[in-house]
Biopython code that builds the backbone (N, CA, C, O; Angstrom):
import numpy as np
from Bio.PDB.StructureBuilder import StructureBuilder

atoms = [
    (1, "UNK", "N", (-0.276, -11.857, -19.129)),
    (1, "UNK", "CA", (0.587, -11.154, -18.193)),
    (1, "UNK", "C", (-0.268, -10.320, -17.227)),
    (1, "UNK", "O", (-1.210, -9.645, -17.641)),
    (2, "UNK", "N", (0.071, -10.378, -15.953)),
    (2, "UNK", "CA", (-0.657, -9.642, -14.922)),
    (2, "UNK", "C", (-0.158, -8.206, -14.875)),
    (2, "UNK", "O", (1.043, -7.959, -14.760)),
    (3, "UNK", "N", (-1.084, -7.267, -14.963)),
    (3, "UNK", "CA", (-0.727, -5.855, -14.913)),
    (3, "UNK", "C", (-1.694, -5.136, -13.979)),
    (3, "UNK", "O", (-2.672, -4.544, -14.436)),
    (4, "UNK", "N", (-1.423, -5.184, -12.652)),
    (4, "UNK", "CA", (-2.365, -4.596, -11.692)),
    (4, "UNK", "C", (-2.448, -3.074, -11.831)),
    (4, "UNK", "O", (-1.464, -2.407, -12.151)),
    (5, "UNK", "N", (-3.627, -2.556, -11.587)),
    (5, "UNK", "CA", (-3.870, -1.121, -11.638)),
    (5, "UNK", "C", (-3.355, -0.497, -10.337)),
    (5, "UNK", "O", (-3.867, -0.803, -9.260)),
    (6, "UNK", "N", (-2.335, 0.385, -10.431)),
    (6, "UNK", "CA", (-1.757, 0.984, -9.208)),
    (6, "UNK", "C", (-2.786, 1.730, -8.354)),
    (6, "UNK", "O", (-2.714, 1.692, -7.126)),
    (7, "UNK", "N", (-3.741, 2.407, -8.998)),
    (7, "UNK", "CA", (-4.756, 3.146, -8.229)),
    (7, "UNK", "C", (-5.635, 2.184, -7.424)),
    (7, "UNK", "O", (-5.955, 2.446, -6.265)),
    (8, "UNK", "N", (-6.016, 1.082, -8.044)),
    (8, "UNK", "CA", (-6.858, 0.099, -7.340)),
    (8, "UNK", "C", (-6.088, -0.584, -6.218)),
    (8, "UNK", "O", (-6.657, -0.891, -5.171)),
    (9, "UNK", "N", (-4.798, -0.821, -6.432)),
    (9, "UNK", "CA", (-3.963, -1.431, -5.403)),
    (9, "UNK", "C", (-3.815, -0.488, -4.213)),
    (9, "UNK", "O", (-3.866, -0.925, -3.064)),
    (10, "UNK", "N", (-3.632, 0.803, -4.484)),
    (10, "UNK", "CA", (-3.540, 1.804, -3.420)),
    (10, "UNK", "C", (-4.867, 1.875, -2.658)),
    (10, "UNK", "O", (-4.882, 1.952, -1.430)),
    (11, "UNK", "N", (-5.961, 1.849, -3.388)),
    (11, "UNK", "CA", (-7.291, 1.872, -2.765)),
    (11, "UNK", "C", (-7.503, 0.636, -1.892)),
    (11, "UNK", "O", (-8.041, 0.739, -0.789)),
    (12, "UNK", "N", (-7.083, -0.527, -2.381)),
    (12, "UNK", "CA", (-7.220, -1.772, -1.618)),
    (12, "UNK", "C", (-6.363, -1.741, -0.354)),
    (12, "UNK", "O", (-6.783, -2.230, 0.695)),
    (13, "UNK", "N", (-5.176, -1.172, -0.449)),
    (13, "UNK", "CA", (-4.272, -1.097, 0.710)),
    (13, "UNK", "C", (-4.896, -0.293, 1.853)),
    (13, "UNK", "O", (-4.668, -0.599, 3.024)),
    (14, "UNK", "N", (-5.680, 0.729, 1.519)),
    (14, "UNK", "CA", (-6.275, 1.601, 2.544)),
    (14, "UNK", "C", (-7.746, 1.287, 2.822)),
    (14, "UNK", "O", (-8.388, 1.988, 3.603)),
    (15, "UNK", "N", (-8.284, 0.241, 2.191)),
    (15, "UNK", "CA", (-9.691, -0.125, 2.399)),
    (15, "UNK", "C", (-9.888, -0.640, 3.823)),
    (15, "UNK", "O", (-9.058, -1.380, 4.352)),
    (16, "UNK", "N", (-10.994, -0.238, 4.429)),
    (16, "UNK", "CA", (-11.302, -0.648, 5.800)),
    (16, "UNK", "C", (-12.634, -1.374, 5.856)),
    (16, "UNK", "O", (-13.498, -1.200, 4.996)),
    (17, "UNK", "N", (-12.780, -2.196, 6.894)),
    (17, "UNK", "CA", (-14.012, -2.937, 7.131)),
    (17, "UNK", "C", (-15.076, -1.952, 7.611)),
    (17, "UNK", "O", (-14.787, -1.048, 8.395)),
    (18, "UNK", "N", (-16.310, -2.135, 7.133)),
    (18, "UNK", "CA", (-17.401, -1.218, 7.442)),
    (18, "UNK", "C", (-18.326, -1.708, 8.538)),
    (18, "UNK", "O", (-19.186, -0.961, 9.005)),
    (19, "UNK", "N", (-18.157, -2.979, 8.963)),
    (19, "UNK", "CA", (-19.121, -3.519, 9.931)),
    (19, "UNK", "C", (-18.477, -4.616, 10.777)),
    (19, "UNK", "O", (-17.358, -5.053, 10.510)),
    (20, "UNK", "N", (-19.206, -5.044, 11.794)),
    (20, "UNK", "CA", (-18.793, -6.188, 12.606)),
    (20, "UNK", "C", (-17.667, -5.907, 13.586)),
    (20, "UNK", "O", (-17.317, -4.757, 13.851)),
    (21, "UNK", "N", (-17.114, -6.981, 14.114)),
    (21, "UNK", "CA", (-16.091, -6.834, 15.158)),
    (21, "UNK", "C", (-14.785, -6.257, 14.622)),
    (21, "UNK", "O", (-13.947, -5.808, 15.404)),
    (22, "UNK", "N", (-14.599, -6.262, 13.312)),
    (22, "UNK", "CA", (-13.387, -5.685, 12.722)),
    (22, "UNK", "C", (-13.660, -4.336, 12.055)),
    (22, "UNK", "O", (-12.863, -3.875, 11.238)),
    (23, "UNK", "N", (-14.770, -3.712, 12.398)),
    (23, "UNK", "CA", (-15.108, -2.396, 11.838)),
    (23, "UNK", "C", (-13.957, -1.418, 12.094)),
    (23, "UNK", "O", (-13.468, -1.299, 13.217)),
    (24, "UNK", "N", (-13.537, -0.723, 11.037)),
    (24, "UNK", "CA", (-12.463, 0.257, 11.159)),
    (24, "UNK", "C", (-11.073, -0.316, 10.915)),
    (24, "UNK", "O", (-10.119, 0.448, 10.771)),
    (25, "UNK", "N", (-10.931, -1.634, 10.866)),
    (25, "UNK", "CA", (-9.638, -2.273, 10.591)),
    (25, "UNK", "C", (-9.354, -2.213, 9.084)),
    (25, "UNK", "O", (-10.269, -2.262, 8.262)),
    (26, "UNK", "N", (-8.065, -2.107, 8.748)),
    (26, "UNK", "CA", (-7.686, -2.286, 7.345)),
    (26, "UNK", "C", (-8.022, -3.723, 6.968)),
    (26, "UNK", "O", (-7.824, -4.638, 7.767)),
    (27, "UNK", "N", (-8.529, -3.925, 5.757)),
    (27, "UNK", "CA", (-8.912, -5.275, 5.340)),
    (27, "UNK", "C", (-7.743, -6.244, 5.433)),
    (27, "UNK", "O", (-7.933, -7.413, 5.770)),
    (28, "UNK", "N", (-6.541, -5.774, 5.139)),
    (28, "UNK", "CA", (-5.376, -6.669, 5.171)),
    (28, "UNK", "C", (-4.960, -7.042, 6.596)),
    (28, "UNK", "O", (-4.172, -7.970, 6.779)),
    (29, "UNK", "N", (-5.475, -6.335, 7.606)),
    (29, "UNK", "CA", (-5.133, -6.631, 8.999)),
    (29, "UNK", "C", (-6.128, -7.589, 9.659)),
    (29, "UNK", "O", (-5.941, -7.978, 10.812)),
    (30, "UNK", "N", (-7.169, -7.964, 8.944)),
    (30, "UNK", "CA", (-8.169, -8.886, 9.472)),
    (30, "UNK", "C", (-7.660, -10.313, 9.284)),
    (30, "UNK", "O", (-7.150, -10.642, 8.213)),
    (31, "UNK", "N", (-7.786, -11.164, 10.297)),
    (31, "UNK", "CA", (-7.256, -12.537, 10.211)),
    (31, "UNK", "C", (-7.853, -13.354, 9.060)),
    (31, "UNK", "O", (-9.021, -13.199, 8.704)),
    (32, "UNK", "N", (-7.026, -14.217, 8.496)),
    (32, "UNK", "CA", (-7.439, -15.049, 7.372)),
    (32, "UNK", "C", (-8.675, -15.905, 7.647)),
    (32, "UNK", "O", (-9.517, -16.034, 6.758)),
    (33, "UNK", "N", (-8.828, -16.507, 8.853)),
    (33, "UNK", "CA", (-10.025, -17.326, 9.096)),
    (33, "UNK", "C", (-11.345, -16.569, 8.874)),
    (33, "UNK", "O", (-12.348, -17.171, 8.489)),
    (34, "UNK", "N", (-11.341, -15.264, 9.114)),
    (34, "UNK", "CA", (-12.529, -14.442, 8.877)),
    (34, "UNK", "C", (-12.913, -14.491, 7.396)),
    (34, "UNK", "O", (-14.087, -14.607, 7.045)),
    (35, "UNK", "N", (-11.903, -14.400, 6.548)),
    (35, "UNK", "CA", (-12.138, -14.442, 5.104)),
    (35, "UNK", "C", (-12.527, -15.838, 4.638)),
    (35, "UNK", "O", (-13.342, -15.983, 3.727)),
    (36, "UNK", "N", (-11.958, -16.849, 5.247)),
    (36, "UNK", "CA", (-12.302, -18.233, 4.899)),
    (36, "UNK", "C", (-13.781, -18.459, 5.191)),
    (36, "UNK", "O", (-14.483, -19.097, 4.405)),
    (37, "UNK", "N", (-14.254, -17.937, 6.322)),
    (37, "UNK", "CA", (-15.674, -18.060, 6.667)),
    (37, "UNK", "C", (-16.548, -17.385, 5.608)),
    (37, "UNK", "O", (-17.532, -17.962, 5.146)),
    (38, "UNK", "N", (-16.177, -16.148, 5.227)),
    (38, "UNK", "CA", (-16.950, -15.437, 4.202)),
    (38, "UNK", "C", (-16.890, -16.162, 2.866)),
    (38, "UNK", "O", (-17.868, -16.181, 2.120)),
    (39, "UNK", "N", (-15.759, -16.749, 2.570)),
    (39, "UNK", "CA", (-15.615, -17.478, 1.308)),
    (39, "UNK", "C", (-16.607, -18.650, 1.255)),
    (39, "UNK", "O", (-17.138, -18.977, 0.194)),
    (40, "UNK", "N", (-16.846, -19.268, 2.405)),
    (40, "UNK", "CA", (-17.787, -20.391, 2.474)),
    (40, "UNK", "C", (-19.242, -19.917, 2.477)),
    (40, "UNK", "O", (-20.104, -20.541, 1.858)),
    (41, "UNK", "N", (-19.506, -18.822, 3.169)),
    (41, "UNK", "CA", (-20.888, -18.334, 3.336)),
    (41, "UNK", "C", (-21.308, -17.337, 2.260)),
    (41, "UNK", "O", (-22.500, -17.182, 1.992)),
    (42, "UNK", "N", (-20.340, -16.660, 1.642)),
    (42, "UNK", "CA", (-20.630, -15.642, 0.634)),
    (42, "UNK", "C", (-20.185, -14.269, 1.096)),
    (42, "UNK", "O", (-20.499, -13.835, 2.204)),
    (43, "UNK", "N", (-19.456, -13.600, 0.237)),
    (43, "UNK", "CA", (-18.997, -12.241, 0.537)),
    (43, "UNK", "C", (-20.144, -11.259, 0.350)),
    (43, "UNK", "O", (-21.084, -11.544, -0.391)),
    (44, "UNK", "N", (-20.081, -10.103, 1.013)),
    (44, "UNK", "CA", (-21.125, -9.088, 0.821)),
    (44, "UNK", "C", (-21.162, -8.628, -0.643)),
    (44, "UNK", "O", (-20.189, -8.785, -1.381)),
    (45, "UNK", "N", (-22.273, -8.075, -1.035)),
    (45, "UNK", "CA", (-22.418, -7.506, -2.378)),
    (45, "UNK", "C", (-21.624, -6.204, -2.478)),
    (45, "UNK", "O", (-21.334, -5.570, -1.463)),
    (46, "UNK", "N", (-21.283, -5.818, -3.671)),
    (46, "UNK", "CA", (-20.693, -4.511, -3.924)),
    (46, "UNK", "C", (-19.184, -4.448, -3.782)),
    (46, "UNK", "O", (-18.484, -5.460, -3.736)),
    (47, "UNK", "N", (-18.721, -3.217, -3.716)),
    (47, "UNK", "CA", (-17.287, -2.929, -3.707)),
    (47, "UNK", "C", (-16.570, -3.567, -2.521)),
    (47, "UNK", "O", (-15.499, -4.148, -2.687)),
    (48, "UNK", "N", (-17.153, -3.463, -1.322)),
    (48, "UNK", "CA", (-16.513, -4.045, -0.144)),
    (48, "UNK", "C", (-16.348, -5.552, -0.313)),
    (48, "UNK", "O", (-15.289, -6.095, 0.001)),
    (49, "UNK", "N", (-17.367, -6.221, -0.797)),
    (49, "UNK", "CA", (-17.289, -7.660, -1.020)),
    (49, "UNK", "C", (-16.184, -8.017, -2.008)),
    (49, "UNK", "O", (-15.458, -8.991, -1.810)),
    (50, "UNK", "N", (-16.062, -7.226, -3.072)),
    (50, "UNK", "CA", (-15.006, -7.459, -4.065)),
    (50, "UNK", "C", (-13.629, -7.266, -3.435)),
    (50, "UNK", "O", (-12.714, -8.056, -3.665)),
    (51, "UNK", "N", (-13.493, -6.212, -2.642)),
    (51, "UNK", "CA", (-12.215, -5.957, -1.979)),
    (51, "UNK", "C", (-11.884, -7.065, -0.988)),
    (51, "UNK", "O", (-10.729, -7.475, -0.875)),
    (52, "UNK", "N", (-12.885, -7.547, -0.275)),
    (52, "UNK", "CA", (-12.655, -8.639, 0.673)),
    (52, "UNK", "C", (-12.197, -9.901, -0.062)),
    (52, "UNK", "O", (-11.322, -10.619, 0.421)),
    (53, "UNK", "N", (-12.784, -10.168, -1.222)),
    (53, "UNK", "CA", (-12.369, -11.326, -2.013)),
    (53, "UNK", "C", (-10.921, -11.179, -2.471)),
    (53, "UNK", "O", (-10.156, -12.144, -2.457)),
    (54, "UNK", "N", (-10.553, -9.973, -2.875)),
    (54, "UNK", "CA", (-9.179, -9.724, -3.320)),
    (54, "UNK", "C", (-8.194, -9.918, -2.176)),
    (54, "UNK", "O", (-7.149, -10.544, -2.352)),
    (55, "UNK", "N", (-8.526, -9.381, -1.002)),
    (55, "UNK", "CA", (-7.644, -9.538, 0.157)),
    (55, "UNK", "C", (-7.571, -11.007, 0.556)),
    (55, "UNK", "O", (-6.508, -11.491, 0.944)),
    (56, "UNK", "N", (-8.676, -11.710, 0.467)),
    (56, "UNK", "CA", (-8.691, -13.141, 0.774)),
    (56, "UNK", "C", (-7.687, -13.873, -0.116)),
    (56, "UNK", "O", (-6.907, -14.689, 0.377)),
    (57, "UNK", "N", (-7.699, -13.596, -1.400)),
    (57, "UNK", "CA", (-6.755, -14.235, -2.324)),
    (57, "UNK", "C", (-5.315, -13.882, -1.979)),
    (57, "UNK", "O", (-4.432, -14.737, -2.031)),
    (58, "UNK", "N", (-5.081, -12.627, -1.629)),
    (58, "UNK", "CA", (-3.725, -12.215, -1.230)),
    (58, "UNK", "C", (-3.284, -12.965, 0.024)),
    (58, "UNK", "O", (-2.143, -13.419, 0.108)),
    (59, "UNK", "N", (-4.180, -13.095, 0.991)),
    (59, "UNK", "CA", (-3.849, -13.795, 2.235)),
    (59, "UNK", "C", (-3.571, -15.276, 1.977)),
    (59, "UNK", "O", (-2.611, -15.831, 2.512)),
    (60, "UNK", "N", (-4.395, -15.903, 1.172)),
    (60, "UNK", "CA", (-4.203, -17.319, 0.853)),
    (60, "UNK", "C", (-2.830, -17.548, 0.225)),
    (60, "UNK", "O", (-2.198, -18.583, 0.439)),
    (61, "UNK", "N", (-2.381, -16.562, -0.554)),
    (61, "UNK", "CA", (-1.095, -16.669, -1.232)),
    (61, "UNK", "C", (0.031, -15.958, -0.481)),
    (61, "UNK", "O", (1.107, -15.731, -1.034)),
    (62, "UNK", "N", (-0.222, -15.610, 0.783)),
    (62, "UNK", "CA", (0.763, -14.951, 1.657)),
    (62, "UNK", "C", (1.327, -13.662, 1.056)),
    (62, "UNK", "O", (2.521, -13.386, 1.165)),
    (63, "UNK", "N", (0.455, -12.880, 0.423)),
    (63, "UNK", "CA", (0.889, -11.635, -0.210)),
    (63, "UNK", "C", (0.286, -10.382, 0.421)),
    (63, "UNK", "O", (0.463, -9.283, -0.104)),
    (64, "UNK", "N", (-0.431, -10.534, 1.549)),
    (64, "UNK", "CA", (-1.052, -9.351, 2.157)),
    (64, "UNK", "C", (-0.028, -8.338, 2.632)),
    (64, "UNK", "O", (-0.357, -7.167, 2.819)),
    (65, "UNK", "N", (1.210, -8.772, 2.829)),
    (65, "UNK", "CA", (2.284, -7.857, 3.225)),
    (65, "UNK", "C", (2.507, -6.753, 2.208)),
    (65, "UNK", "O", (2.987, -5.674, 2.556)),
    (66, "UNK", "N", (2.164, -7.012, 0.960)),
    (66, "UNK", "CA", (2.284, -5.977, -0.078)),
    (66, "UNK", "C", (1.425, -4.764, 0.262)),
    (66, "UNK", "O", (1.836, -3.621, 0.060)),
    (67, "UNK", "N", (0.236, -5.026, 0.775)),
    (67, "UNK", "CA", (-0.660, -3.920, 1.118)),
    (67, "UNK", "C", (-0.119, -3.120, 2.298)),
    (67, "UNK", "O", (-0.263, -1.898, 2.334)),
    (68, "UNK", "N", (0.496, -3.792, 3.254)),
    (68, "UNK", "CA", (1.104, -3.081, 4.393)),
    (68, "UNK", "C", (2.281, -2.227, 3.922)),
    (68, "UNK", "O", (2.470, -1.109, 4.402)),
    (69, "UNK", "N", (3.063, -2.747, 2.993)),
    (69, "UNK", "CA", (4.192, -1.984, 2.448)),
    (69, "UNK", "C", (3.701, -0.740, 1.722)),
    (69, "UNK", "O", (4.306, 0.327, 1.830)),
    (70, "UNK", "N", (2.614, -0.875, 0.987)),
    (70, "UNK", "CA", (2.038, 0.278, 0.287)),
    (70, "UNK", "C", (1.609, 1.342, 1.297)),
    (70, "UNK", "O", (1.851, 2.531, 1.084)),
    (71, "UNK", "N", (0.970, 0.921, 2.400)),
    (71, "UNK", "CA", (0.527, 1.889, 3.423)),
    (71, "UNK", "C", (1.708, 2.610, 4.055)),
    (71, "UNK", "O", (1.607, 3.793, 4.380)),
    (72, "UNK", "N", (2.828, 1.914, 4.233)),
    (72, "UNK", "CA", (4.009, 2.551, 4.825)),
    (72, "UNK", "C", (4.658, 3.526, 3.849)),
    (72, "UNK", "O", (5.189, 4.560, 4.254)),
    (73, "UNK", "N", (4.613, 3.194, 2.576)),
    (73, "UNK", "CA", (5.343, 3.949, 1.562)),
    (73, "UNK", "C", (4.569, 5.145, 1.014)),
    (73, "UNK", "O", (5.168, 6.136, 0.597)),
    (74, "UNK", "N", (3.243, 5.054, 1.014)),
    (74, "UNK", "CA", (2.418, 6.101, 0.395)),
    (74, "UNK", "C", (1.449, 6.695, 1.409)),
    (74, "UNK", "O", (0.993, 6.004, 2.319)),
    (75, "UNK", "N", (1.136, 7.984, 1.249)),
    (75, "UNK", "CA", (0.170, 8.608, 2.161)),
    (75, "UNK", "C", (-1.240, 8.103, 1.902)),
    (75, "UNK", "O", (-1.571, 7.687, 0.791)),
    (76, "UNK", "N", (-2.055, 8.144, 2.927)),
    (76, "UNK", "CA", (-3.444, 7.706, 2.822)),
    (76, "UNK", "C", (-4.194, 8.707, 1.939)),
    (76, "UNK", "O", (-4.328, 9.870, 2.317)),
    (77, "UNK", "N", (-4.684, 8.280, 0.774)),
    (77, "UNK", "CA", (-5.383, 9.217, -0.113)),
    (77, "UNK", "C", (-6.752, 9.647, 0.418)),
    (77, "UNK", "O", (-7.363, 10.569, -0.122)),
    (78, "UNK", "N", (-7.236, 8.985, 1.471)),
    (78, "UNK", "CA", (-8.557, 9.281, 2.023)),
    (78, "UNK", "C", (-8.503, 10.123, 3.285)),
    (78, "UNK", "O", (-9.537, 10.552, 3.796)),
    (79, "UNK", "N", (-7.298, 10.360, 3.788)),
    (79, "UNK", "CA", (-7.132, 11.133, 5.022)),
    (79, "UNK", "C", (-7.236, 12.616, 4.694)),
    (79, "UNK", "O", (-6.667, 13.097, 3.714)),
    (80, "UNK", "N", (-7.960, 13.311, 5.519)),
    (80, "UNK", "CA", (-8.146, 14.763, 5.279)),
    (80, "UNK", "C", (-7.514, 15.558, 6.362)),
    (80, "UNK", "O", (-7.565, 16.788, 6.335)),
]
sb = StructureBuilder()
sb.init_structure("model")
sb.init_model(0)
sb.init_chain("A")
sb.init_seg("    ")
for serial, (resi, resn, name, xyz) in enumerate(atoms, 1):
    if name == "N":
        sb.init_residue(resn, " ", resi, " ")
    sb.init_atom(name, np.array(xyz, "f"), 0.0, 1.0, " ", f" {name:<3s}", serial, name[0])
structure = sb.get_structure()
């Protein structure tokens, strides 16, 4: 049974790209072809790479809207 961690899901919803032409974008707002390219070439190492892989899977399964709903429903935990 799948039991996602709510804290990690909230963190993923507010995760942003750190580099490139999509720097500053929420990961879920980046077009799917970008992730397909990374999937073929290799995702970056570390936390960002893991988050990108997770968003890629959500996009492939047309579930990235969940992350947008979370952003609308909950405050940004990283905003000061």
